[in-house]
VEXTOR-131776 format. One record per atom (N, C-alpha, C): x, y, z; atom name; residue number from 1. Coordinates in Angstrom, 1 decimal. Each point is the difference from the previous one (the first is absolute). Layout:
! residues N
     xx     yy     zz atomo num
      X      Y      Z    CA NUM
...
END
This chain:
! residues 183
     xx     yy     zz atomo num
  110.5   96.5   81.0     N   1
   -0.6    0.6    0.6    CA   1
   -0.2    1.2    0.0     C   1
   -2.2    0.4   -0.3     N   2
   -0.4    1.1   -0.4    CA   2
    0.1    0.7    1.2     C   2
   -0.5    1.2   -0.5     N   3
   -0.5    0.4    1.9    CA   3
   -0.6   -0.6    0.6     C   3
   -0.2   -0.2    1.1     N   4
   -1.4   -0.3    1.3    CA   4
   -0.2    1.1    0.4     C   4
   -1.9   -0.2   -0.5     N   5
   -1.2    0.3    0.3    CA   5
   -0.5    0.2    1.6     C   5
    0.1    0.7    0.6     N   6
   -0.3   -0.2    1.1    CA   6
   -0.9    1.0    1.1     C   6
   -0.9    0.8    1.3     N   7
   -1.5    0.6    0.1    CA   7
    1.1    1.5    0.8     C   7
    0.8   -1.0    0.4     N   8
    0.9    1.2    0.8    CA   8
    1.1    0.0    0.8     C   8
    0.9    0.9    0.0     N   9
    1.7   -0.6    0.8    CA   9
   -0.2    1.1    1.6     C   9
    1.2   -1.4    0.7     N  10
    0.2    0.3    0.6    CA  10
    1.9    0.1    0.4     C  10
   -0.1    0.9    0.2     N  11
    1.5    0.7   -0.2    CA  11
    0.5   -0.5    1.9     C  11
    0.6   -0.9   -0.6     N  12
    1.2   -0.5    1.7    CA  12
    1.3    0.1    0.4     C  12
    0.7    0.7   -1.5     N  13
    1.5    0.1   -0.6    CA  13
   -0.1    0.9    1.7     C  13
    1.6   -1.1    0.4     N  14
    1.0    0.3    1.1    CA  14
   -0.7    0.0    1.6     C  14
   -1.3   -0.9   -0.5     N  15
   -1.1   -0.5    1.2    CA  15
    0.6   -1.5    0.5     C  15
    0.2   -0.5    1.6     N  16
    1.0   -1.3    0.3    CA  16
   -1.7   -0.3    0.7     C  16
    0.2   -1.6    0.1     N  17
   -1.3   -0.9    0.2    CA  17
    0.2    1.0    1.7     C  17
   -1.7   -0.6    0.3     N  18
   -1.5    0.2   -1.0    CA  18
   -0.7    0.9   -1.0     C  18
    1.4    1.7    0.0     N  19
   -1.3    0.9   -0.6    CA  19
   -0.5   -0.9   -1.8     C  19
    0.8   -0.3   -0.2     N  20
   -0.4   -0.4   -1.3    CA  20
   -2.1   -0.8    0.1     C  20
    0.0   -0.7    0.9     N  21
   -1.0   -1.0    0.3    CA  21
   -1.2    1.6    0.8     C  21
    0.8    0.2    1.1     N  22
   -0.8    1.4   -0.1    CA  22
   -1.2    0.6   -0.5     C  22
    1.5    0.5   -1.4     N  23
   -1.0    1.2   -0.6    CA  23
   -0.9   -1.0   -0.6     C  23
    0.7   -1.4   -1.4     N  24
   -1.1   -0.8   -0.9    CA  24
   -1.8   -0.1    0.5     C  24
    0.4   -0.6    1.2     N  25
   -0.7    0.3    1.1    CA  25
   -1.3    0.9   -0.1     C  25
    0.7    1.5    0.2     N  26
   -0.8    1.1    0.6    CA  26
   -0.4    0.1   -2.2     C  26
    0.9    0.1   -0.5     N  27
   -0.7   -0.6   -1.8    CA  27
   -1.2   -0.8   -0.1     C  27
    0.2   -0.7    0.5     N  28
   -1.2   -1.3   -0.7    CA  28
   -1.0    0.0    0.6     C  28
   -0.4    0.6    1.8     N  29
   -1.3    0.5    0.4    CA  29
   -0.6    0.5   -0.9     C  29
    0.9    1.3   -0.5     N  30
   -1.6    0.5   -1.3    CA  30
    0.6   -0.4   -1.2     C  30
    0.6   -0.8   -0.6     N  31
   -0.4   -1.0   -1.6    CA  31
   -1.2   -0.5   -0.5     C  31
   -0.5    0.4   -0.8     N  32
   -0.6   -1.0    0.4    CA  32
   -0.3   -1.4   -0.8     C  32
   -0.5   -0.8    0.0     N  33
   -0.1   -1.0    0.0    CA  33
    0.7   -0.8   -1.3     C  33
    1.0   -1.0   -0.4     N  34
    0.0   -0.2   -1.4    CA  34
    1.4    0.8   -0.6     C  34
   -0.7    1.4    1.1     N  35
    2.3    1.0   -0.7    CA  35
    1.8   -0.1    0.3     C  35
    0.3   -0.2   -1.0     N  36
    1.4   -0.2    0.6    CA  36
    0.5    1.1    0.9     C  36
    1.4    0.0    0.1     N  37
    0.0    1.2    1.2    CA  37
    1.7   -0.8    0.0     C  37
    1.4    1.0   -0.7     N  38
    0.9    0.5   -0.4    CA  38
    1.0    0.4    1.3     C  38
    0.6   -0.4    0.4     N  39
    1.4    0.3    1.3    CA  39
    1.4   -0.2   -0.4     C  39
    0.5    0.9    0.1     N  40
    1.0    0.2    0.0    CA  40
    0.8   -0.1    1.5     C  40
    0.7    0.1    0.0     N  41
    1.1   -1.2    1.3    CA  41
    1.7    0.6   -0.4     C  41
    0.0    0.3    0.9     N  42
    1.8   -0.5   -0.1    CA  42
    0.8   -1.3    0.7     C  42
   -0.7   -0.5    0.7     N  43
    0.0   -0.8    2.0    CA  43
    0.2   -1.5   -1.5     C  43
    1.1   -0.5   -0.4     N  44
    0.2   -1.3    0.2    CA  44
   -0.9   -1.3    0.4     C  44
    0.2    0.6    1.5     N  45
   -1.7   -1.2    0.6    CA  45
   -1.5    0.5   -0.2     C  45
   -0.1    0.6   -0.9     N  46
   -1.7    0.2   -0.2    CA  46
    0.1   -0.3   -1.1     C  46
    1.1   -1.8   -0.8     N  47
   -1.6   -0.4   -1.4    CA  47
   -0.8   -0.8    1.6     C  47
    1.1   -0.8    1.3     N  48
   -0.4   -1.3    0.6    CA  48
   -1.3    1.3    0.6     C  48
   -0.3    0.9   -0.3     N  49
   -0.8    0.3    1.2    CA  49
   -1.0    0.1   -0.6     C  49
   -0.1    0.9   -1.3     N  50
   -1.5   -0.6   -0.5    CA  50
   -0.1   -0.1   -0.1     C  50
    0.6   -1.6   -0.9     N  51
   -0.9   -1.1    0.0    CA  51
   -0.4   -0.8    0.8     C  51
    0.1    0.3    1.5     N  52
    0.2   -0.1    1.6    CA  52
   -1.5    0.6    0.4     C  52
    0.2    1.2   -0.7     N  53
   -1.5    0.7    0.8    CA  53
   -0.8   -0.2   -0.6     C  53
    0.0   -0.7   -2.0     N  54
   -0.9    0.2   -0.8    CA  54
   -0.6   -0.9    0.3     C  54
    0.3   -1.6    0.2     N  55
   -0.3   -1.3   -0.3    CA  55
   -0.9    0.1    1.9     C  55
    0.7    1.2    0.9     N  56
   -1.6   -0.8    1.5    CA  56
   -0.7    1.2   -0.3     C  56
   -0.2    1.1   -1.1     N  57
   -0.6    0.5   -0.3    CA  57
   -1.3    0.0   -0.4     C  57
    0.1   -1.4   -1.1     N  58
   -0.3    0.1   -1.2    CA  58
   -0.4    0.3   -1.4     C  58
    1.2    1.5    0.4     N  59
    0.6    0.8   -1.3    CA  59
    0.2   -1.3   -1.3     C  59
    0.2    0.1   -0.7     N  60
    1.2   -0.9   -1.0    CA  60
    1.4    1.0    0.0     C  60
    1.2   -1.2    0.5     N  61
    1.1    1.4   -0.6    CA  61
    0.1   -0.5   -1.3     C  61
    0.2    1.0   -0.9     N  62
    0.4   -0.2   -2.0    CA  62
    0.8   -0.3   -0.6     C  62
    1.5    0.2    1.0     N  63
    1.0    0.8    0.1    CA  63
    0.9    1.1   -0.3     C  63
    1.4   -0.5   -0.3     N  64
    0.5    1.5    0.7    CA  64
    1.7    0.3   -1.1     C  64
   -0.1    0.7   -0.5     N  65
    0.9    0.3   -0.7    CA  65
    0.7    0.5    0.2     C  65
    1.8    0.2   -0.7     N  66
    1.3    1.1    1.4    CA  66
   -0.2    1.0   -1.3     C  66
    0.2    1.3    0.3     N  67
    0.3    1.1   -1.0    CA  67
    1.7    0.4    0.9     C  67
    0.8   -0.3   -0.5     N  68
    0.8    0.7    0.5    CA  68
    0.5   -0.4    1.3     C  68
   -0.9    1.0    0.8     N  69
    0.7    0.1    2.0    CA  69
   -1.2   -0.8    0.1     C  69
   -1.1    0.0   -0.9     N  70
   -1.1    0.7    0.7    CA  70
   -1.2   -2.2   -0.3     C  70
   -0.9   -0.3    1.1     N  71
   -0.6   -0.7    0.2    CA  71
   -1.8    0.6   -1.0     C  71
    0.0   -0.4   -1.1     N  72
   -1.9    0.0    0.2    CA  72
   -0.4   -1.9    0.1     C  72
   -0.8    0.5    0.7     N  73
   -0.8   -1.3    0.3    CA  73
   -1.2    0.6   -0.2     C  73
   -1.0   -0.9   -0.4     N  74
   -1.4    0.3   -0.7    CA  74
   -0.9   -1.3    1.2     C  74
   -0.9    1.3    0.2     N  75
   -1.3   -1.2    1.0    CA  75
   -1.2    0.9   -0.2     C  75
   -0.6   -1.5    0.0     N  76
   -1.7    0.3   -1.0    CA  76
   -0.8   -1.0    1.5     C  76
   -0.9    1.6    0.2     N  77
   -1.9   -0.3    1.1    CA  77
   -0.6   -1.1   -0.5     C  77
    0.0   -0.2    0.5     N  78
   -1.2   -1.6    0.4    CA  78
   -0.9    1.3   -0.1     C  78
   -0.8   -1.7   -1.5     N  79
   -1.8    0.6    0.2    CA  79
   -0.8   -0.5    0.2     C  79
   -1.2    0.4    0.9     N  80
   -0.6   -0.7    0.2    CA  80
   -1.2   -1.0   -0.7     C  80
    0.6   -0.2   -2.0     N  81
   -0.5   -0.4   -0.4    CA  81
    0.7   -1.4   -0.3     C  81
    0.9    0.1    1.2     N  82
    1.1   -1.2   -0.2    CA  82
    0.5   -1.2    1.2     C  82
   -1.9    0.9    1.1     N  83
    0.2   -1.1    0.9    CA  83
   -1.9   -0.8   -1.3     C  83
   -0.8    0.6   -0.1     N  84
   -0.7   -0.5   -1.1    CA  84
   -0.7   -1.2   -0.6     C  84
   -0.9   -1.4    0.7     N  85
    0.2   -0.6   -0.2    CA  85
    0.0   -1.4   -1.9     C  85
    0.7   -0.4   -0.2     N  86
    0.3   -0.3   -1.7    CA  86
   -0.5   -0.3   -0.2     C  86
   -1.3    0.5   -1.8     N  87
   -1.4   -0.4    0.1    CA  87
   -0.2   -0.4   -1.8     C  87
    1.5    0.5   -0.8     N  88
   -0.9    0.2   -1.7    CA  88
    0.6   -1.8    0.3     C  88
   -0.9   -1.1   -0.6     N  89
   -0.1   -1.2    0.0    CA  89
    1.3   -0.5   -0.8     C  89
    0.6    0.1   -0.5     N  90
    0.7   -1.2   -0.8    CA  90
    2.1    0.7    0.0     C  90
    0.3   -0.7    0.7     N  91
    1.3    0.4    0.6    CA  91
    0.7   -1.7   -0.4     C  91
    1.2    0.8    0.0     N  92
    1.3   -0.6   -0.7    CA  92
    1.3    0.0    1.2     C  92
    0.2   -0.2    0.1     N  93
    1.7   -0.8    1.0    CA  93
    1.1    1.2   -1.2     C  93
    1.3    0.2    0.6     N  94
    1.5    0.6   -0.3    CA  94
    0.1   -0.8   -1.0     C  94
    0.0   -1.7    0.3     N  95
    0.6   -1.2   -1.1    CA  95
   -1.0    0.0   -0.5     C  95
   -1.1   -0.3   -0.8     N  96
   -0.5    0.0   -1.0    CA  96
   -0.2    1.5   -1.1     C  96
    0.2    0.9    0.2     N  97
    0.7    1.1    0.3    CA  97
    0.8   -0.1   -1.6     C  97
    1.8   -0.7    1.5     N  98
    0.7    0.1   -0.9    CA  98
    0.2   -1.2   -1.0     C  98
   -0.8   -1.6   -0.1     N  99
   -0.4   -0.1   -1.1    CA  99
   -1.3    0.2   -1.1     C  99
   -0.3    0.6    0.6     N 100
   -0.7    1.1   -0.9    CA 100
    0.9    0.7   -1.6     C 100
    0.6    0.9    1.3     N 101
    0.9    0.9   -1.4    CA 101
    1.3   -0.9   -0.5     C 101
    0.0   -0.8    0.3     N 102
    0.1   -1.1   -1.5    CA 102
    0.3   -0.5   -0.9     C 102
   -2.3    0.8   -0.5     N 103
   -0.6   -1.0   -0.7    CA 103
   -0.5    1.6   -0.6     C 103
    0.4   -0.4   -1.6     N 104
   -1.1    0.6   -0.9    CA 104
   -1.1    0.3    0.4     C 104
   -0.5    1.5   -1.1     N 105
   -0.9    0.2    0.6    CA 105
   -0.5    1.8    0.2     C 105
   -1.2    0.5    0.6     N 106
   -0.2    1.0    0.0    CA 106
    0.0    0.7    1.3     C 106
    1.1    0.4    0.3     N 107
   -0.1    0.2    1.8    CA 107
    0.4    0.4    0.8     C 107
   -0.2    0.8    0.6     N 108
    0.3    1.8    0.5    CA 108
    0.0   -1.3    1.4     C 108
    1.1    0.9    1.0     N 109
    0.6   -0.5    1.9    CA 109
    0.4    2.2   -0.5     C 109
   -2.0    0.2    1.0     N 110
   -0.2    1.4    0.2    CA 110
    0.4    0.3    1.9     C 110
    0.7    0.9   -0.1     N 111
    1.4    0.3    1.7    CA 111
   -0.8    1.6    0.1     C 111
   -0.8   -0.4    1.4     N 112
   -1.1    0.9   -0.1    CA 112
    0.8    0.1    2.3     C 112
    1.0    0.0   -0.7     N 113
    1.2    1.0    0.6    CA 113
    0.2    1.2    0.8     C 113
    0.5    0.8    0.1     N 114
    0.2    1.5    0.1    CA 114
    1.1   -0.2   -0.8     C 114
    0.3    1.1   -0.9     N 115
    1.1   -0.1   -0.5    CA 115
    1.7    0.0    0.4     C 115
    0.0    0.3    1.0     N 116
    1.2    0.4    0.9    CA 116
   -0.1   -1.9    0.3     C 116
   -0.6   -0.5    0.2     N 117
    0.1   -1.6    0.4    CA 117
    0.4   -0.5   -1.3     C 117
   -0.7    0.5   -0.9     N 118
    0.6   -1.6   -1.5    CA 118
    1.1    0.3    0.0     C 118
    0.2    1.2    0.5     N 119
    1.7    0.7   -0.7    CA 119
    1.1   -1.0    0.7     C 119
    0.3    0.3    1.8     N 120
    0.6   -1.2    0.5    CA 120
    0.0   -1.9   -0.9     C 120
   -1.6    0.5   -1.1     N 121
   -0.1   -2.4    0.8    CA 121
   -1.1    0.1   -0.8     C 121
    0.3   -1.2   -1.1     N 122
   -1.7    0.3   -1.3    CA 122
    0.1   -1.1   -0.8     C 122
   -0.7   -0.3   -0.2     N 123
   -0.1   -1.5   -1.2    CA 123
    0.4    0.5   -1.6     C 123
    1.3   -0.5   -0.3     N 124
    0.0    0.3   -1.4    CA 124
   -1.1    0.1   -0.9     C 124
    0.5    1.3   -0.5     N 125
   -1.8   -0.5   -1.5    CA 125
   -0.5    0.8    0.5     C 125
    0.0    0.3    1.1     N 126
   -1.7   -0.1    1.3    CA 126
   -1.0    2.2   -1.0     C 126
   -1.4    0.0    0.5     N 127
    0.3    1.7   -0.4    CA 127
   -0.5    0.4    1.5     C 127
    0.4    0.8    0.5     N 128
    0.2    1.2    0.9    CA 128
   -0.8    1.4    0.3     C 128
   -1.0   -0.9    0.9     N 129
   -1.5    1.0   -0.3    CA 129
   -0.6   -0.5    1.6     C 129
    0.3    1.8    0.5     N 130
   -0.5   -0.3    1.2    CA 130
   -1.4    0.0   -0.1     C 130
   -0.6   -0.8    1.6     N 131
   -0.8   -0.1    0.2    CA 131
   -1.3    1.1    0.3     C 131
    0.6    1.4    0.6     N 132
   -0.5    1.4   -0.3    CA 132
   -0.4    0.5   -1.3     C 132
    1.3   -0.5   -1.2     N 133
   -0.3    0.2   -0.8    CA 133
   -1.1   -0.9   -1.5     C 133
   -0.1   -1.4    0.9     N 134
   -0.5   -0.2   -0.9    CA 134
   -1.2   -0.6   -1.0     C 134
   -1.3    1.2    0.9     N 135
   -0.9   -0.1   -0.8    CA 135
   -0.2    0.8   -0.5     C 135
    0.8    1.0   -0.1     N 136
    0.1    1.2   -1.6    CA 136
    1.1   -0.2   -1.2     C 136
    0.5   -1.5    0.7     N 137
    1.4   -0.2   -1.1    CA 137
   -0.7   -2.0   -1.1     C 137
   -1.7    0.6    0.6     N 138
    0.0   -1.3   -0.8    CA 138
    0.3   -0.5   -1.2     C 138
   -0.2    0.8   -0.6     N 139
    0.0    0.6   -1.0    CA 139
    1.5   -0.9   -1.0     C 139
    0.5    0.0    0.8     N 140
    1.6   -0.3   -0.1    CA 140
   -0.3   -1.6    0.1     C 140
   -0.8   -0.8    0.0     N 141
   -0.2   -0.8   -0.2    CA 141
   -0.6   -1.4   -0.3     C 141
    0.8   -0.9   -1.0     N 142
   -1.8   -1.3   -1.0    CA 142
   -0.8   -0.8    1.0     C 142
   -1.6    0.7    0.0     N 143
   -0.5   -1.1    0.8    CA 143
   -0.1   -0.7   -0.1     C 143
    0.4   -0.9   -1.5     N 144
   -0.1   -1.5   -0.4    CA 144
    1.6   -0.6    1.5     C 144
    0.6    0.4   -0.6     N 145
    1.8   -0.4    0.5    CA 145
   -1.1   -0.9    1.7     C 145
    1.2   -0.7    0.3     N 146
    0.6   -0.8    0.8    CA 146
    0.5    1.6    1.9     C 146
   -0.9   -0.1    0.5     N 147
    1.1    0.6    0.1    CA 147
    0.3   -0.8    1.9     C 147
    1.1    0.1    0.8     N 148
    0.0    0.0    0.5    CA 148
    1.2    1.2    1.4     C 148
   -1.2   -0.2    1.1     N 149
    0.3    1.8    0.4    CA 149
    0.6   -0.8    1.5     C 149
    1.6    0.9    0.1     N 150
    0.5   -0.5    0.9    CA 150
    0.8    1.8    0.9     C 150
   -0.3   -0.3    1.3     N 151
    0.7    1.2    0.0    CA 151
    0.7   -1.2    1.9     C 151
    0.2    1.4    1.3     N 152
    0.8   -0.8    1.1    CA 152
    0.3   -1.8    0.2     C 152
   -1.4    0.7    0.3     N 153
   -0.8   -1.2    1.8    CA 153
   -1.4   -1.3   -1.5     C 153
   -0.6    1.3   -1.3     N 154
   -0.7   -1.0   -0.4    CA 154
   -1.7    1.0    0.5     C 154
    0.1    1.2    0.9     N 155
   -1.1    0.9    0.7    CA 155
   -0.6    0.7   -0.9     C 155
    1.3    1.0   -0.8     N 156
   -0.2    1.2   -0.4    CA 156
   -0.7   -0.5   -1.6     C 156
    0.9   -1.6   -0.7     N 157
   -1.2    0.1   -1.1    CA 157
   -0.6   -1.2    0.0     C 157
   -0.7    0.1    1.2     N 158
   -1.2   -0.8    0.1    CA 158
   -2.2    0.6    0.0     C 158
    1.5    1.5    0.4     N 159
   -1.2    1.5   -0.5    CA 159
    0.3   -0.5   -1.6     C 159
    0.9    1.1    0.1     N 160
    0.6   -0.3   -1.8    CA 160
   -0.8   -0.6   -0.6     C 160
    0.3   -1.5    0.1     N 161
   -0.8   -0.7   -0.8    CA 161
   -1.5   -0.4    0.0     C 161
   -0.6    0.3    0.3     N 162
   -0.9    0.8    1.3    CA 162
   -1.6    0.8   -1.3     C 162
    1.2    0.7   -0.1     N 163
   -0.2    2.1   -0.4    CA 163
    0.2   -1.3   -2.2     C 163
    1.5   -0.2    0.2     N 164
   -0.7   -0.8   -2.0    CA 164
   -1.1   -0.4    0.4     C 164
   -0.8   -0.7    0.8     N 165
   -0.4   -1.0   -0.5    CA 165
   -1.0    1.0   -0.5     C 165
   -1.0    0.9    1.2     N 166
   -0.9   -0.3    0.0    CA 166
    0.0    1.5   -0.9     C 166
    1.1    0.8   -0.9     N 167
    0.3    0.7   -1.4    CA 167
    0.0   -0.8   -1.0     C 167
   -0.2   -1.0   -0.3     N 168
   -0.4   -1.7   -1.1    CA 168
    1.1   -0.2    0.0     C 168
    1.2   -0.2    0.3     N 169
    1.5   -0.5   -0.2    CA 169
   -0.9   -1.7    0.1     C 169
    0.8   -1.1   -0.5     N 170
   -1.1   -1.1   -0.3    CA 170
    1.6   -1.0    0.6     C 170
    0.9   -0.2    0.2     N 171
    1.1   -0.8    1.4    CA 171
    0.5    0.1    0.3     C 171
   -0.9    0.6    1.0     N 172
    1.1    1.3    1.1    CA 172
    1.0   -1.7    1.1     C 172
    1.0    0.4    0.0     N 173
   -0.1   -1.3    1.6    CA 173
    1.3    1.2    0.8     C 173
   -0.6   -1.3    1.0     N 174
    0.8    1.6    1.3    CA 174
    1.2   -1.0    1.0     C 174
    1.4    0.2   -0.3     N 175
    1.3   -0.9    0.0    CA 175
    0.7    0.5    2.2     C 175
   -0.7   -1.3    0.0     N 176
    0.3    0.1    1.6    CA 176
    1.3   -0.5    0.4     C 176
    0.7   -0.2    0.9     N 177
    0.3    1.0    1.3    CA 177
    0.7    1.3   -1.0     C 177
    0.1   -0.2   -1.9     N 178
    0.7    1.3   -0.3    CA 178
    1.8    0.2   -0.4     C 178
    0.3    1.5    0.1     N 179
    1.6    0.0    0.0    CA 179
    0.2   -0.3    1.3     C 179
   -1.1    0.8    1.1     N 180
    1.2   -0.8    1.9    CA 180
    1.2   -0.4   -0.1     C 180
   -0.6   -1.9   -1.0     N 181
    0.9   -1.1    0.1    CA 181
   -0.3   -1.0   -2.4     C 181
    0.2    0.9    0.0     N 182
    0.1    0.3   -1.9    CA 182
    1.9   -0.5    0.1     C 182
    0.2   -0.8   -0.3     N 183
    1.1   -0.9   -0.3    CA 183
    0.5    0.8   -1.1     C 183
END
Protein backbone atom coordinates (compact mmCIF):
# COMPACT_ATOMS: atom_id res chain seq x y z
CA UNK A 1 0.00 0.00 0.00
CA UNK A 2 1.30 3.45 -0.88
CA UNK A 3 1.94 6.03 1.84
CA UNK A 4 -1.28 7.53 3.17
CA UNK A 5 -1.57 11.28 2.61
CA UNK A 6 -2.85 13.20 5.61
CA UNK A 7 -3.16 16.84 6.62
CA UNK A 8 -2.54 16.70 10.39
CA UNK A 9 -0.55 14.38 12.66
CA UNK A 10 -1.58 13.64 16.24
CA UNK A 11 1.05 11.97 18.43
CA UNK A 12 -0.69 9.91 21.10
CA UNK A 13 2.05 7.30 21.52
CA UNK A 14 2.43 6.09 25.11
CA UNK A 15 -0.95 7.50 26.15
CA UNK A 16 -3.85 5.44 27.51
CA UNK A 17 -7.58 5.99 27.13
CA UNK A 18 -9.03 8.61 26.96
CA UNK A 19 -5.96 10.71 25.98
CA UNK A 20 -5.73 9.62 22.29
CA UNK A 21 -9.35 10.77 21.85
CA UNK A 22 -8.73 14.00 23.77
CA UNK A 23 -5.79 14.88 21.51
CA UNK A 24 -7.73 13.87 18.38
CA UNK A 25 -10.71 15.98 19.41
CA UNK A 26 -8.46 19.02 19.88
CA UNK A 27 -6.80 18.52 16.48
CA UNK A 28 -10.14 18.04 14.70
CA UNK A 29 -11.46 21.31 16.11
CA UNK A 30 -8.81 23.27 14.16
CA UNK A 31 -8.82 21.06 11.05
CA UNK A 32 -10.62 22.20 7.90
CA UNK A 33 -13.62 20.08 6.84
CA UNK A 34 -12.70 17.27 4.43
CA UNK A 35 -9.12 17.02 5.68
CA UNK A 36 -7.55 13.80 6.99
CA UNK A 37 -5.79 13.33 10.32
CA UNK A 38 -3.34 10.55 11.24
CA UNK A 39 -3.35 9.58 14.91
CA UNK A 40 -0.33 7.58 16.08
CA UNK A 41 -1.08 5.55 19.20
CA UNK A 42 0.33 2.58 21.06
CA UNK A 43 -2.80 1.80 23.14
CA UNK A 44 -4.28 -1.40 21.62
CA UNK A 45 -7.79 -0.27 22.62
CA UNK A 46 -7.45 2.94 20.60
CA UNK A 47 -8.79 1.32 17.41
CA UNK A 48 -12.21 0.63 18.89
CA UNK A 49 -12.14 4.03 20.61
CA UNK A 50 -11.38 5.88 17.35
CA UNK A 51 -14.12 4.04 15.45
CA UNK A 52 -16.73 4.76 18.14
CA UNK A 53 -15.68 8.40 18.57
CA UNK A 54 -15.75 9.05 14.81
CA UNK A 55 -19.20 7.52 14.50
CA UNK A 56 -20.58 9.50 17.44
CA UNK A 57 -19.22 12.83 16.12
CA UNK A 58 -20.08 12.40 12.43
CA UNK A 59 -16.45 12.21 11.28
CA UNK A 60 -15.34 9.32 9.09
CA UNK A 61 -13.10 6.54 10.38
CA UNK A 62 -10.99 5.51 7.35
CA UNK A 63 -8.92 2.71 8.82
CA UNK A 64 -5.92 1.72 10.88
CA UNK A 65 -2.47 0.52 9.83
CA UNK A 66 0.01 -1.19 12.15
CA UNK A 67 3.61 -0.01 11.99
CA UNK A 68 5.44 -2.15 14.52
CA UNK A 69 4.08 -1.17 17.94
CA UNK A 70 2.43 1.97 16.57
CA UNK A 71 -1.18 2.03 15.38
CA UNK A 72 -1.81 4.69 12.73
CA UNK A 73 -5.49 5.65 12.70
CA UNK A 74 -6.92 7.76 9.88
CA UNK A 75 -10.01 9.98 10.30
CA UNK A 76 -11.61 12.46 7.90
CA UNK A 77 -13.39 15.54 9.18
CA UNK A 78 -16.97 15.83 7.91
CA UNK A 79 -17.72 18.65 5.46
CA UNK A 80 -20.75 20.89 5.04
CA UNK A 81 -21.42 19.76 1.45
CA UNK A 82 -21.83 16.22 2.70
CA UNK A 83 -24.94 17.44 4.48
CA UNK A 84 -26.18 19.24 1.35
CA UNK A 85 -29.32 18.01 -0.40
CA UNK A 86 -28.61 15.87 -3.48
CA UNK A 87 -29.44 17.76 -6.65
CA UNK A 88 -27.87 15.93 -9.62
CA UNK A 89 -30.79 14.46 -11.61
CA UNK A 90 -29.05 11.30 -12.90
CA UNK A 91 -28.56 8.72 -10.15
CA UNK A 92 -27.67 5.01 -10.16
CA UNK A 93 -27.59 2.49 -7.33
CA UNK A 94 -24.52 0.49 -6.40
CA UNK A 95 -26.20 -2.55 -7.97
CA UNK A 96 -26.81 -0.70 -11.25
CA UNK A 97 -23.14 0.30 -11.40
CA UNK A 98 -22.03 -3.28 -10.65
CA UNK A 99 -24.17 -4.55 -13.54
CA UNK A 100 -22.76 -1.85 -15.82
CA UNK A 101 -19.15 -2.75 -14.91
CA UNK A 102 -19.56 -6.12 -16.65
CA UNK A 103 -20.57 -4.54 -19.97
CA UNK A 104 -18.38 -3.18 -22.74
CA UNK A 105 -18.27 0.50 -23.58
CA UNK A 106 -16.59 3.76 -22.74
CA UNK A 107 -17.27 3.73 -18.99
CA UNK A 108 -15.37 5.65 -16.32
CA UNK A 109 -15.81 5.16 -12.59
CA UNK A 110 -14.57 8.36 -10.95
CA UNK A 111 -13.87 8.16 -7.21
CA UNK A 112 -13.89 11.67 -5.67
CA UNK A 113 -13.00 10.67 -2.10
CA UNK A 114 -9.70 11.71 -0.52
CA UNK A 115 -6.65 9.64 -1.44
CA UNK A 116 -6.52 8.12 2.06
CA UNK A 117 -10.11 6.87 1.67
CA UNK A 118 -9.32 5.46 -1.79
CA UNK A 119 -6.20 3.67 -0.48
CA UNK A 120 -8.23 1.67 2.04
CA UNK A 121 -11.06 0.63 -0.31
CA UNK A 122 -11.98 1.34 -3.93
CA UNK A 123 -13.64 -0.12 -7.00
CA UNK A 124 -11.11 -1.95 -9.15
CA UNK A 125 -10.26 0.05 -12.26
CA UNK A 126 -11.69 3.31 -10.91
CA UNK A 127 -9.93 6.64 -11.31
CA UNK A 128 -9.14 8.59 -8.14
CA UNK A 129 -9.47 12.38 -8.30
CA UNK A 130 -10.36 13.92 -4.91
CA UNK A 131 -13.22 16.45 -5.10
CA UNK A 132 -10.90 19.32 -4.16
CA UNK A 133 -8.70 18.57 -7.19
CA UNK A 134 -11.48 17.89 -9.70
CA UNK A 135 -11.70 21.30 -11.37
CA UNK A 136 -7.94 21.49 -11.95
CA UNK A 137 -7.82 17.94 -13.38
CA UNK A 138 -10.84 17.93 -15.73
CA UNK A 139 -8.54 17.66 -18.76
CA UNK A 140 -7.58 14.13 -17.62
CA UNK A 141 -11.15 12.97 -18.31
CA UNK A 142 -13.02 12.28 -21.57
CA UNK A 143 -16.15 14.43 -21.80
CA UNK A 144 -17.81 11.82 -24.05
CA UNK A 145 -17.39 8.91 -21.60
CA UNK A 146 -20.20 7.62 -19.46
CA UNK A 147 -18.99 8.79 -16.02
CA UNK A 148 -20.19 7.11 -12.81
CA UNK A 149 -19.12 9.27 -9.87
CA UNK A 150 -18.66 7.63 -6.44
CA UNK A 151 -17.79 8.80 -2.95
CA UNK A 152 -18.59 7.42 0.49
CA UNK A 153 -22.30 8.26 0.66
CA UNK A 154 -23.32 10.00 -2.56
CA UNK A 155 -22.99 13.58 -1.28
CA UNK A 156 -19.53 14.57 -2.54
CA UNK A 157 -20.19 12.61 -5.74
CA UNK A 158 -23.39 14.63 -6.22
CA UNK A 159 -21.41 17.86 -6.06
CA UNK A 160 -18.76 16.39 -8.41
CA UNK A 161 -21.45 15.21 -10.87
CA UNK A 162 -22.89 18.73 -11.00
CA UNK A 163 -19.40 20.20 -11.55
CA UNK A 164 -18.73 17.74 -14.39
CA UNK A 165 -22.09 18.49 -16.04
CA UNK A 166 -21.44 22.23 -15.75
CA UNK A 167 -18.03 21.65 -17.41
CA UNK A 168 -19.69 20.04 -20.46
CA UNK A 169 -19.57 16.34 -19.63
CA UNK A 170 -22.48 14.67 -21.45
CA UNK A 171 -23.34 11.54 -19.47
CA UNK A 172 -22.69 11.84 -15.73
CA UNK A 173 -24.33 9.58 -13.13
CA UNK A 174 -24.08 9.92 -9.33
CA UNK A 175 -23.78 6.54 -7.55
CA UNK A 176 -25.79 6.30 -4.33
CA UNK A 177 -25.12 5.21 -1.62
CA UNK A 178 -21.55 4.71 -2.84
CA UNK A 179 -18.59 3.13 -1.05
CA UNK A 180 -20.23 3.04 2.39
CA UNK A 181 -22.26 0.08 1.13
CA UNK A 182 -20.13 -1.22 -1.77
CA UNK A 183 -19.89 -5.02 -1.86
